[in-house]
N, C-alpha and C positions, 0 to 999 in steps of 0.2 A: 678574229676576236675569238678568244674560248667560250665553249659549250658549260652553262652553269650547271656544274655536277657534283661540285666538293658543300660538304657542312658547313666546313669552318674555312677559315684561311691565317697564315700565321706569317709576320714581318720581323727580320730579325734573326738570322741564321748562327749565330755563336752559338756556344755549347750550351747554354741554356734552351734555347729557339730549335735547337736540331733538336735534343730529349723531348723537352715537350711536345714537337711536331710528331715524335715516333711512338710516344704513347700514347697522344689522341689516335694516330693510325692504329695503331694494335690493339685499340679499344672498338675497332670497325668502322671508324668516319672518315669516311675519304675529305684529306685537307691538302688546300693548294696551299704552298710556301712563294716565298718572293724573298731575293734579297739584293742590297743594292749591288752587291760584286756579284755577276750573273756566273760567274764559272765556280764560284762557291756552291750557290744553290744548285746548281748542274750535276756538281761532285756527290751533294749529297744524295740527292734525287736516285742517282745512279748506283750509290752504296747502299741502297734501301730497297729492292726492286718488289720483293714479293710482302710488304706488310700486308695486314687484311683488308685495313680500308684503303690503303693506297695514300701515295704519295702525288701530289701534279705540279711541276716546277714551272714558274711563270717565270717568263723575261722582262715584261713591260708590269709596270701596275696597273695599266688599264686590262691588259690581258687577267691579271691575279682578280682585280675586283667583278670582272667581267664571267670567272669561272665560279664566283659564290652564289649558292641557293638563296633567295631571297628568303625573311630579312637576312641580307648575308652580316655575317660575325666574323669579324677579323682581329686576331690577338697581336698585340705590339710586344715586341720584346726586344730594345734597342735601348740605348744608353739613357738613363732618367734626364731630364732638363729639355734643354732646348733642341735635341734628335728626335727625341720623341713628340715636341709640338713639329716640328717640321713634315714627321711623318703625317701626323694625324691632320695637318694641312693641306697636304698630296691628297689623303683619303676622301677629306670631306669633300672636293672638286668632283670627284668621281660617283661616290656613293648617292644613294637615295632615300629618300625621308622613311626612316622607320627601322633605317640599318644600323647595326652595331658596331661600335668600335670598342676593344676591350687593351686596356693598358694593363699589363702583368708584370712590368717593372720595380723599382725600387720607388716610386713615385713619390711626392712630397701631399700628404693629404691634401694641404689647399688648393697645390695646383692640380690635383683632382677636381676638388670642389669649381676652381676655375673652370677645366676643359671642359665639364658637364655645363654649368652654364652658356657656353659660347656654342657647345655641339647642340642642346637644345635647343636653342635658337635658329638651326641650322636647319632642323629637324629629324636629325640624328641622333642617336641615343651612346651611351656612354655607363661601360663600368671599368672603376677600376681596382683592378684584383689582385692581392698581397699573393704571391706566390714564394712560399717557403719549401725548403729540404736540398736545395743546391743540385747539383748535377745530378745525383742518383733520384733525388726526390722527381724533379722535373721528368727521368724518363719512366720512374716504376709506381709513382703515387705521390704526387708534394699534398701538402695540406696550402687549401684555396680561402683565400678572404674576400669574396667579390662584395662590391660596395656600388650604388646606383639605383639606375631606373627599377624597381621592382618587376617591371615589366618584361624588359630587357632580359633579367635573370633569367624568365620563365623558358626563354628561349635557348638560354646559356646551359641552362642546370643541366641537361641530361648529359652533356660531355663532361661538363665539370664533375660531376656527381660517378660517372665512369673512370675519368683518370683518377680520382683524387685518392688518398691512402686510405686502404679502410682497416677499425679497427671494433674488436668485439663490442657491442653496444652495453654491455652488463659489467664485460671485467676490464675494458677499455685498452686490452691488449692488442696489438698489433695483428693482423691476419695473415698469416704464413702464406709465402708464393711470390709475392711481387719481387723480392730482392733475387728473386733467380728467372725474372725477366719477363714472368706470364700474369697477364693481366687477370685482378683480382675482382669476384664478383662476390656480393653477400654484404652484413657486417652493417656497420654505421660508416658512412664517406664523411673525408673528413675534411668537409666543404657546407657551408649554409649561407645564405642571404645576411651579411651583415648589418646593413643600414643603408641610407641612402646618401648618395652622392661619396663623399671623401672616408666614410666610413671605414670601408675595406682597406684601405691604402693605411691608414689612422690604426686599428687596428693590429694589421703587420708590424707598421714601425715600431708599437707597444712590444711586441712579439720580440722585435732585433733588439730593442733597449733589455728586453728580460733576458736574453741571449746574450748581450753583452756581461751582464751581473754574472749569470752560471756561469762563463766563461773564466771570469776573472776571481770567483769564488773558489771554481778549482785550482785555479795557479797557486790562491793562498793557502791551500790546503796542500799541496805540492810542497810550495817554498819553510812550510813549518814540518814537514817530513824531512826534507831534505836539510835545512840548514839549523834546525832544531835537535833533530832525533838521528841526524847524521843517517839517514835511509838512501840506500844508492836506487836508480832508476829502475830495476828489473823488482826490489822487493817493493818500491810505491807501485810499481804496475800490479803485483798480487792484489795487492790492497785495496786498489782500486778495481779489480776485478770480484773481490769479494763484498765490496759495497755494492756493486752491480746484481747484488742478488737479492738485495734488503729495498728498502724505503727510498733509496738515491739511484734505484733501476731507469736509467736514463741513456739516451743515445750520446751524450756528451762525457757521461762517466764509462762509458765503454768503450768509447776511441782513445781518452785518456788513457785505459789500458793497456790498449795497443801500443800508444807512441811510446808510453812508458817501456815497455817491451822490444821496440824497436831497436835494432842495432845498425848504424851507420855503414853503409856497404862501402865507403871510401876508405875510412880508418878502423872499424871495427870497433868505436869505441859508443857508446850508447847514444842513440840519435837523436834526444834530446839535449845532450850537453855541448852537440856542435852547431844548435841552433842559434842564432842571436838575439838577446833579450830587446828587439826593437818590433812593437806590433804595429800593426797597419789597423785604418778603420775605413771605412765608406762613409760616412756620418749619419748614419738612421740612428747610432745611441745619443750622439750630438741631438739631434732632431730632439727625440724623447725627452732628453735632460731640459732644453730651452724649454718646450712646450710645457713640463712641470713645472718650470718657472714662469711663465706666461700666465698658465691656470690657477699657480698660488698652490700647489699638489704637491706634496712632500714626496719626493722621488732618490732621497738622497743616494742609494745603494746604485742605482744604475748611474749615476752621475758621477760617483766614485770611480765607476768599471771605467768610465770614460777616461777621466784623467789619468786613472791608472795604466793608458794606452801612450796618455798624452807624455808622463811623464817615462814610460820606455823609448819615447824616440829620441830624447834628450841623450843619447847615449856618451856622445865625448865628455858633455859635461858631466854625467854620474861618475864616469871614471874619474876626472881630474879630481871632481869632490872625493871621492872614496879615500884619495890621498890628505886631505885635508880635515873632513869633517871625522869624529869618532862619535861612537855609540857605548850602551853599555856594556860593560866585561862582564857579561854573564858566564858563568862557570859550564861546561860541557854536562851537557843533560845525564843524569845516573839515575834516573828512577825507571819505573815501569815504561817503557816504550809503546807496551800492546796496551796501556791505559789511557795514554796521550794520543793514539792514534784513533783508541773509539770515541775520545773525547773532540777531536778534530774532527771524525764524521758527523758527530752530532751538532758544532758549528755549524759545520755546512749545511747542515739541511735547518736549521734553523734560522739562519741567514738567507736562505732559499726561499724559506715561508716568507720571510719580511719582504722580499725584492719583490714577489711575485703581490704580495698583498700591495704593493706601493703601484707597482702597473697594474691592477685590475680598478684601482681607486683612480688611477689616472683616466682612465677609459670611462669611470663612472662618471668622473669632473668633465668629461670631455661629451657623453652625451647630453647632458644639461646644457654647454655652452651650443652643441650642435642641432639640438633637438632630435637628436636619436635616438633609438628605445632598441640596446643593446642585450644580447640573451647572454649571459656571462658564461653559464652552464654548457651552452653551445660552443660558445667562443673556447674553451677550455679543452672542451671534449674535440674538436678540429684542434687544437693543436697536440692531441694526443698521439697524432700518427703523422708521417710525412717530416714533418718540419726538423730543425734544427734541436729545439728545447723539447722536444717529444721525450716522455716521461710518466712512470708509472704514478708520479707525484698528482702528476694533474687528474688523474680520474677523481683524487679528492676533492679537487677544485670544482668539479665537475658535482660531485655530488653536494658540497657546501650551498654552492648555489641553488640546486633542487629542491636541498631545505628552506632555503630562503632566500627568494629572489632579489631581495632588497638589503640582504646582507651589506652593510656596511662598509667595513674590513673584513678580510679572511682571518685575523688572529681572533676574532670573536665567534668564529665558528668552533663548536665545542671539539673536533678532531683536532686542530691546528692549535687552538687553546692548551689540548692537552699534551701535544707535541711537544711545544716550545714550552711548556713547563717541565716535561723529562728531560730536554735538553739542556736546560737554560744554565744548570749548574756547570756542566762542562762548556759549554760558550764561554760564560766569564771566565774559568780556569782557561780556556785557550785565548781568547782576548790578553787576557793580565801576563799568559807567560810569552807570548810574543811582544808584548812589548818591553818585558824584561830582556828579552834575547836582540833587541832591536829588527824583527823583523817586521816590514809593512805589511798590515793587512788592512787594506781601504774599504772592502766590502764587509769583511766579516765585522769589523769595529763600527761602520755606520749604520747597519743592519741592527747592532744594539741599543746602538743608540736611538736608530729610531721607534726600537720597542720600546725603552725604557721613558723617551718623552710622549707614546702614543698610550703608555697605562697610566702616566702621570698626571693625577687633576688638576694639580696647581705647578705649573712651571714659572720660572724665574723673569717670562718676558712682562710682568708685570713692572720691575724696574726699568724694564727697555721703554716699556712705555711711555713711562714717568720719565724717562731722558729724554722722549721724543717731546713731550709734553712741555719739558725745560726749557728746550733749547729754538724750537720751532713750533711752539703752540699746538702742534697736532692733536691734542685731545687726549682722553681717557673715559673708560668707563668702569662704574663704580662696583664694587663686590656686594655692596648694601641698595643698590637700584637695579631695577630689570636691564636686563642686556636691550642694546640700544638706543639707551641715554648718553648723551657724552657732556664730558667737564671738563675746563681748564683752569688751572690756577693760576694768578697775576705773581710770576715768582717774584720774590726780592733781587732786587738789581745791585743796589750798594756792594762793594767791595767785589764786583765780577767786571773783569777786563769785556771793554765793549768790541765786537767785530766791526773792522773797518768794509764797508759794502765796496 
């Protein structure tokens, strides 16, 4: 049996698992690693003999568990779902009361709630932690969103805070150094206890839903510049680089600029032009959208981003339809291109504000549903470094919730109200221009509709509710009576066709 010398263990040595293990070891923590394929574990350990903390490879699950100091802490980074359950089952047979299992995969939050209940009944503690930032984040500093037992978190906290991305607490800007492979100390560590049971994985899911929206909005800006203004990829790359110097400063804007400037090594053409226009997805955006429907919370921009990937996937149908269906015959654009580029930038920023407002509204509703207490200012700051949606913009969200922790919607914060007012004319101009030219902009337009709906005191759903009362006796509330009192009219049935049951 192995001697108990490791501070923590990790199961699952795919790319994310390897990088996270190296991150832990680089910060001086000895870590045991186990993989179902023993040769993969042996190769990994042999390739990294000199980490500050040290890697200990284990050939059996029994030796792996025995190598860990009490309370044992085990990170699982395997495929979400059935595979995670099987690993947990194997660990639960070997671990002892008070030991801690950490699921770092993209688990569905309600699976995390179930797993915590099951393991608590066995005397074990469970943490479901979102891990965002991809391979580079795992290696040099991810954004980490742990949920579960607060007592268990106290044992994991020193390691999670050491390996997470670091940002300046005042400016929210990432602290330099991690990208060079050096452990970074000081600053705000992009992790914090999110809440009980599935809270961490829920917040990670919403993060991913917001990420879907961000990516689709950027694609729509690109599409408008390409198909309305006729700009080439290199020109657009320069524009995105310029945008990255201002309020749109973010990881996704930065990599978009790099992608648009990239040349295909095979053909010499712009790289983006040889990439097939069919997008994949792993399901977290869909989870966010379905949960928003279940909660009755409007998140149309995230949903439209998911649907945009769905319609991209039916490539053959779209090619066939393009030969049959026609759009507007808009004349070639002859106006001031620089003016429209600026309008697109403002439309992108306004749409982004609405998308994040929807995401934070959804988290607010979830905390009511699951009896969590979420710190939205802190969550925004956790997103500020390490994760895919990291952006300067998130500091404004942190400041908004610091001003008013009970803020109902980001749109009501003075900064965001002002930003929307400033961008609104350009936003509407861009949406109209896209319609005139037949360019699909589902997230730009849905975000604008969300904004217009949210700011409207009286919507047309009074007619809709009257329709429901007419055909289904679903009742209605009156404008001249207190809320919460419901009425029904006995609608006349003469001259109306009767439905056959």
